[in-house]
C-alpha positions as protocol buffer text, in pm:
chain_id: "A"
residue {
  index: 1
  type: UNK
  ca { x: 8120 y: 8490 z: 4430 }
}
residue {
  index: 2
  type: UNK
  ca { x: 8218 y: 8382 z: 4777 }
}
residue {
  index: 3
  type: UNK
  ca { x: 8066 y: 8433 z: 5084 }
}
residue {
  index: 4
  type: UNK
  ca { x: 7936 y: 8762 z: 4963 }
}
residue {
  index: 5
  type: UNK
  ca { x: 7700 y: 8995 z: 5161 }
}
residue {
  index: 6
  type: UNK
  ca { x: 7546 y: 9336 z: 5058 }
}
residue {
  index: 7
  type: UNK
  ca { x: 7313 y: 9566 z: 5244 }
}
residue {
  index: 8
  type: UNK
  ca { x: 7167 y: 9901 z: 5139 }
}
residue {
  index: 9
  type: UNK
  ca { x: 7078 y: 10082 z: 5503 }
}
residue {
  index: 10
  type: UNK
  ca { x: 6877 y: 9822 z: 5695 }
}
residue {
  index: 11
  type: UNK
  ca { x: 6798 y: 9596 z: 5400 }
}
residue {
  index: 12
  type: UNK
  ca { x: 6994 y: 9276 z: 5354 }
}
residue {
  index: 13
  type: UNK
  ca { x: 7010 y: 9157 z: 4973 }
}
residue {
  index: 14
  type: UNK
  ca { x: 7280 y: 8928 z: 5007 }
}
residue {
  index: 15
  type: UNK
  ca { x: 7393 y: 8707 z: 5278 }
}
residue {
  index: 16
  type: UNK
  ca { x: 7670 y: 8475 z: 5261 }
}
residue {
  index: 17
  type: UNK
  ca { x: 7618 y: 8426 z: 4858 }
}
residue {
  index: 18
  type: UNK
  ca { x: 7823 y: 8179 z: 4684 }
}
residue {
  index: 19
  type: UNK
  ca { x: 7798 y: 8107 z: 4369 }
}
residue {
  index: 20
  type: UNK
  ca { x: 8049 y: 7938 z: 4077 }
}
residue {
  index: 21
  type: UNK
  ca { x: 8012 y: 7954 z: 3717 }
}
residue {
  index: 22
  type: UNK
  ca { x: 8233 y: 7715 z: 3489 }
}
residue {
  index: 23
  type: UNK
  ca { x: 8328 y: 7821 z: 3179 }
}
residue {
  index: 24
  type: UNK
  ca { x: 8096 y: 7760 z: 2882 }
}
residue {
  index: 25
  type: UNK
  ca { x: 7793 y: 7687 z: 3139 }
}
residue {
  index: 26
  type: UNK
  ca { x: 7500 y: 7876 z: 3114 }
}
residue {
  index: 27
  type: UNK
  ca { x: 7316 y: 7932 z: 3434 }
}
residue {
  index: 28
  type: UNK
  ca { x: 6969 y: 8081 z: 3504 }
}
residue {
  index: 29
  type: UNK
  ca { x: 6934 y: 8326 z: 3858 }
}
residue {
  index: 30
  type: UNK
  ca { x: 6538 y: 8309 z: 3908 }
}
residue {
  index: 31
  type: UNK
  ca { x: 6390 y: 8468 z: 4223 }
}
residue {
  index: 32
  type: UNK
  ca { x: 6134 y: 8726 z: 4322 }
}
residue {
  index: 33
  type: UNK
  ca { x: 6169 y: 9071 z: 4298 }
}
residue {
  index: 34
  type: UNK
  ca { x: 6418 y: 9216 z: 4541 }
}
residue {
  index: 35
  type: UNK
  ca { x: 6567 y: 8868 z: 4597 }
}
residue {
  index: 36
  type: UNK
  ca { x: 6917 y: 8978 z: 4492 }
}
residue {
  index: 37
  type: UNK
  ca { x: 6924 y: 8880 z: 4114 }
}
residue {
  index: 38
  type: UNK
  ca { x: 7055 y: 9215 z: 3969 }
}
residue {
  index: 39
  type: UNK
  ca { x: 7261 y: 9314 z: 4283 }
}
residue {
  index: 40
  type: UNK
  ca { x: 7466 y: 8973 z: 4252 }
}
residue {
  index: 41
  type: UNK
  ca { x: 7512 y: 9064 z: 3868 }
}
residue {
  index: 42
  type: UNK
  ca { x: 7617 y: 9426 z: 3934 }
}
residue {
  index: 43
  type: UNK
  ca { x: 7903 y: 9251 z: 4207 }
}
residue {
  index: 44
  type: UNK
  ca { x: 8013 y: 9035 z: 3886 }
}
residue {
  index: 45
  type: UNK
  ca { x: 8107 y: 9349 z: 3680 }
}
residue {
  index: 46
  type: UNK
  ca { x: 8226 y: 9568 z: 3935 }
}
residue {
  index: 47
  type: UNK
  ca { x: 7898 y: 9802 z: 3987 }
}
residue {
  index: 48
  type: UNK
  ca { x: 7890 y: 9712 z: 4324 }
}
residue {
  index: 49
  type: UNK
  ca { x: 8128 y: 9592 z: 4573 }
}
residue {
  index: 50
  type: UNK
  ca { x: 8065 y: 9350 z: 4807 }
}
residue {
  index: 51
  type: UNK
  ca { x: 8055 y: 9460 z: 5204 }
}
residue {
  index: 52
  type: UNK
  ca { x: 8203 y: 9084 z: 5281 }
}
residue {
  index: 53
  type: UNK
  ca { x: 8326 y: 8837 z: 5046 }
}
residue {
  index: 54
  type: UNK
  ca { x: 8520 y: 8827 z: 4725 }
}
residue {
  index: 55
  type: UNK
  ca { x: 8404 y: 8835 z: 4336 }
}
residue {
  index: 56
  type: UNK
  ca { x: 8577 y: 8620 z: 4090 }
}
residue {
  index: 57
  type: UNK
  ca { x: 8582 y: 8680 z: 3733 }
}
residue {
  index: 58
  type: UNK
  ca { x: 8843 y: 8507 z: 3519 }
}
residue {
  index: 59
  type: UNK
  ca { x: 9073 y: 8441 z: 3829 }
}
residue {
  index: 60
  type: UNK
  ca { x: 9059 y: 8846 z: 3866 }
}
residue {
  index: 61
  type: UNK
  ca { x: 8958 y: 8969 z: 4226 }
}
residue {
  index: 62
  type: UNK
  ca { x: 8680 y: 9192 z: 4089 }
}
residue {
  index: 63
  type: UNK
  ca { x: 8596 y: 9349 z: 4481 }
}
residue {
  index: 64
  type: UNK
  ca { x: 8953 y: 9481 z: 4420 }
}
residue {
  index: 65
  type: UNK
  ca { x: 9046 y: 9607 z: 4113 }
}
residue {
  index: 66
  type: UNK
  ca { x: 9074 y: 9960 z: 4045 }
}
residue {
  index: 67
  type: UNK
  ca { x: 8853 y: 10182 z: 3778 }
}
residue {
  index: 68
  type: UNK
  ca { x: 9108 y: 10107 z: 3509 }
}
residue {
  index: 69
  type: UNK
  ca { x: 9079 y: 9713 z: 3540 }
}
residue {
  index: 70
  type: UNK
  ca { x: 8742 y: 9707 z: 3575 }
}
residue {
  index: 71
  type: UNK
  ca { x: 8695 y: 9883 z: 3230 }
}
residue {
  index: 72
  type: UNK
  ca { x: 8934 y: 9596 z: 3075 }
}
residue {
  index: 73
  type: UNK
  ca { x: 8728 y: 9362 z: 3251 }
}
residue {
  index: 74
  type: UNK
  ca { x: 8359 y: 9501 z: 3152 }
}
residue {
  index: 75
  type: UNK
  ca { x: 8504 y: 9482 z: 2781 }
}
residue {
  index: 76
  type: UNK
  ca { x: 8499 y: 9091 z: 2794 }
}
residue {
  index: 77
  type: UNK
  ca { x: 8194 y: 9063 z: 2986 }
}
residue {
  index: 78
  type: UNK
  ca { x: 7840 y: 9153 z: 2822 }
}
residue {
  index: 79
  type: UNK
  ca { x: 7562 y: 9229 z: 3017 }
}
residue {
  index: 80
  type: UNK
  ca { x: 7199 y: 9366 z: 2993 }
}
residue {
  index: 81
  type: UNK
  ca { x: 6995 y: 9487 z: 3276 }
}
residue {
  index: 82
  type: UNK
  ca { x: 6626 y: 9444 z: 3325 }
}
residue {
  index: 83
  type: UNK
  ca { x: 6436 y: 9684 z: 3069 }
}
residue {
  index: 84
  type: UNK
  ca { x: 6786 y: 9723 z: 2870 }
}
residue {
  index: 85
  type: UNK
  ca { x: 6837 y: 10113 z: 3014 }
}
residue {
  index: 86
  type: UNK
  ca { x: 6778 y: 10217 z: 2621 }
}
residue {
  index: 87
  type: UNK
  ca { x: 6771 y: 10531 z: 2480 }
}
residue {
  index: 88
  type: UNK
  ca { x: 6408 y: 10607 z: 2320 }
}
residue {
  index: 89
  type: UNK
  ca { x: 6572 y: 10870 z: 2129 }
}
residue {
  index: 90
  type: UNK
  ca { x: 6814 y: 10718 z: 1935 }
}
residue {
  index: 91
  type: UNK
  ca { x: 6775 y: 10418 z: 1688 }
}
residue {
  index: 92
  type: UNK
  ca { x: 6858 y: 10073 z: 1750 }
}
residue {
  index: 93
  type: UNK
  ca { x: 7173 y: 10073 z: 1564 }
}
residue {
  index: 94
  type: UNK
  ca { x: 7287 y: 10358 z: 1770 }
}
residue {
  index: 95
  type: UNK
  ca { x: 7190 y: 10267 z: 2101 }
}
residue {
  index: 96
  type: UNK
  ca { x: 7388 y: 9927 z: 2013 }
}
residue {
  index: 97
  type: UNK
  ca { x: 7723 y: 10097 z: 1912 }
}
residue {
  index: 98
  type: UNK
  ca { x: 7667 y: 10347 z: 2136 }
}
residue {
  index: 99
  type: UNK
  ca { x: 7940 y: 10167 z: 2408 }
}
residue {
  index: 100
  type: UNK
  ca { x: 8158 y: 10074 z: 2111 }
}
residue {
  index: 101
  type: UNK
  ca { x: 8222 y: 10438 z: 2065 }
}
residue {
  index: 102
  type: UNK
  ca { x: 8429 y: 10431 z: 2372 }
}
residue {
  index: 103
  type: UNK
  ca { x: 8675 y: 10193 z: 2234 }
}
residue {
  index: 104
  type: UNK
  ca { x: 8992 y: 10379 z: 2136 }
}
residue {
  index: 105
  type: UNK
  ca { x: 9072 y: 10035 z: 1895 }
}
residue {
  index: 106
  type: UNK
  ca { x: 8759 y: 10060 z: 1684 }
}
residue {
  index: 107
  type: UNK
  ca { x: 8740 y: 10268 z: 1382 }
}
residue {
  index: 108
  type: UNK
  ca { x: 8409 y: 10411 z: 1277 }
}
residue {
  index: 109
  type: UNK
  ca { x: 8382 y: 10105 z: 983 }
}
residue {
  index: 110
  type: UNK
  ca { x: 8440 y: 9838 z: 1265 }
}
residue {
  index: 111
  type: UNK
  ca { x: 8167 y: 9969 z: 1487 }
}
residue {
  index: 112
  type: UNK
  ca { x: 7920 y: 9955 z: 1175 }
}
residue {
  index: 113
  type: UNK
  ca { x: 8023 y: 9604 z: 1087 }
}
residue {
  index: 114
  type: UNK
  ca { x: 8026 y: 9474 z: 1459 }
}
residue {
  index: 115
  type: UNK
  ca { x: 7670 y: 9657 z: 1479 }
}
residue {
  index: 116
  type: UNK
  ca { x: 7532 y: 9521 z: 1189 }
}
residue {
  index: 117
  type: UNK
  ca { x: 7684 y: 9162 z: 1286 }
}
residue {
  index: 118
  type: UNK
  ca { x: 7430 y: 9225 z: 1634 }
}
residue {
  index: 119
  type: UNK
  ca { x: 7172 y: 9316 z: 1456 }
}
residue {
  index: 120
  type: UNK
  ca { x: 7172 y: 9009 z: 1242 }
}
residue {
  index: 121
  type: UNK
  ca { x: 7188 y: 8772 z: 1490 }
}
residue {
  index: 122
  type: UNK
  ca { x: 6866 y: 8882 z: 1671 }
}
residue {
  index: 123
  type: UNK
  ca { x: 6672 y: 8935 z: 1304 }
}
residue {
  index: 124
  type: UNK
  ca { x: 6694 y: 9302 z: 1348 }
}
residue {
  index: 125
  type: UNK
  ca { x: 6901 y: 9402 z: 1037 }
}
residue {
  index: 126
  type: UNK
  ca { x: 6749 y: 9632 z: 830 }
}
residue {
  index: 127
  type: UNK
  ca { x: 6482 y: 9761 z: 1108 }
}
residue {
  index: 128
  type: UNK
  ca { x: 6713 y: 10006 z: 1230 }
}
residue {
  index: 129
  type: UNK
  ca { x: 6572 y: 10306 z: 1068 }
}
residue {
  index: 130
  type: UNK
  ca { x: 6291 y: 10366 z: 1355 }
}
residue {
  index: 131
  type: UNK
  ca { x: 6341 y: 10496 z: 1739 }
}
residue {
  index: 132
  type: UNK
  ca { x: 6257 y: 10216 z: 2003 }
}
residue {
  index: 133
  type: UNK
  ca { x: 5922 y: 10239 z: 2070 }
}
residue {
  index: 134
  type: UNK
  ca { x: 5857 y: 10114 z: 1717 }
}
residue {
  index: 135
  type: UNK
  ca { x: 6043 y: 9789 z: 1797 }
}
residue {
  index: 136
  type: UNK
  ca { x: 5913 y: 9434 z: 1833 }
}
residue {
  index: 137
  type: UNK
  ca { x: 5927 y: 9255 z: 2154 }
}
residue {
  index: 138
  type: UNK
  ca { x: 5780 y: 9330 z: 2516 }
}
residue {
  index: 139
  type: UNK
  ca { x: 5935 y: 9618 z: 2726 }
}
residue {
  index: 140
  type: UNK
  ca { x: 6184 y: 9672 z: 2452 }
}
residue {
  index: 141
  type: UNK
  ca { x: 6447 y: 9442 z: 2551 }
}
residue {
  index: 142
  type: UNK
  ca { x: 6499 y: 9199 z: 2223 }
}
residue {
  index: 143
  type: UNK
  ca { x: 6706 y: 9502 z: 2041 }
}
residue {
  index: 144
  type: UNK
  ca { x: 6947 y: 9505 z: 2317 }
}
residue {
  index: 145
  type: UNK
  ca { x: 6961 y: 9149 z: 2393 }
}
residue {
  index: 146
  type: UNK
  ca { x: 7170 y: 8973 z: 2115 }
}
residue {
  index: 147
  type: UNK
  ca { x: 7305 y: 8737 z: 2398 }
}
residue {
  index: 148
  type: UNK
  ca { x: 7680 y: 8877 z: 2394 }
}
residue {
  index: 149
  type: UNK
  ca { x: 7771 y: 9259 z: 2377 }
}
residue {
  index: 150
  type: UNK
  ca { x: 7846 y: 9390 z: 2057 }
}
residue {
  index: 151
  type: UNK
  ca { x: 8217 y: 9391 z: 2170 }
}
residue {
  index: 152
  type: UNK
  ca { x: 8209 y: 9025 z: 2167 }
}
residue {
  index: 153
  type: UNK
  ca { x: 8245 y: 8907 z: 2485 }
}
residue {
  index: 154
  type: UNK
  ca { x: 8322 y: 8599 z: 2662 }
}
residue {
  index: 155
  type: UNK
  ca { x: 8082 y: 8572 z: 2917 }
}
residue {
  index: 156
  type: UNK
  ca { x: 7710 y: 8749 z: 2890 }
}
residue {
  index: 157
  type: UNK
  ca { x: 7449 y: 8800 z: 3194 }
}
residue {
  index: 158
  type: UNK
  ca { x: 7116 y: 8947 z: 3168 }
}
residue {
  index: 159
  type: UNK
  ca { x: 6837 y: 9052 z: 3394 }
}
residue {
  index: 160
  type: UNK
  ca { x: 6579 y: 9045 z: 3164 }
}
residue {
  index: 161
  type: UNK
  ca { x: 6410 y: 8786 z: 2937 }
}
residue {
  index: 162
  type: UNK
  ca { x: 6620 y: 8699 z: 2631 }
}
residue {
  index: 163
  type: UNK
  ca { x: 6454 y: 8705 z: 2261 }
}
residue {
  index: 164
  type: UNK
  ca { x: 6249 y: 8373 z: 2217 }
}
residue {
  index: 165
  type: UNK
  ca { x: 6192 y: 8328 z: 2607 }
}
residue {
  index: 166
  type: UNK
  ca { x: 5846 y: 8521 z: 2612 }
}
residue {
  index: 167
  type: UNK
  ca { x: 5586 y: 8305 z: 2727 }
}
residue {
  index: 168
  type: UNK
  ca { x: 5336 y: 8159 z: 2448 }
}
residue {
  index: 169
  type: UNK
  ca { x: 4997 y: 8201 z: 2582 }
}
residue {
  index: 170
  type: UNK
  ca { x: 4772 y: 7911 z: 2672 }
}
residue {
  index: 171
  type: UNK
  ca { x: 4520 y: 7766 z: 2432 }
}
């Protein structure tokens, strides 16, 4: 992201925001509520367009991609936003596999295999029969946060805490 500005009405959320993340680098964006963390991430996957500045992911200018190119980019970027935006009327497996069903090159069997792989990664394989209110973890975010999306992208971003990051109580 280079010199990105973004305002919503009279509220300036990003002002001359620049961020570079190298391949293989792990980075945390930390800030108070409303400081622009989610807004920055939404720019990276083309859910928002900057008022000024440019956004590049893998040498692609996200700010200028058409809708079809954005879909292609998003297949390689995993992202989970705060509270994971899960459907509580669906099982964990159904939530994880939902986006994969839109992929024309994935069969039902391939989807089931990838969902099982993702659930295994976070220790939820075999615990997918119930709906989300019965899932372990705070705010229901852990089931949706295997660290990467089911499609196996090259990039992952999240605005919620990942599994195992819940602070331990003081003793």
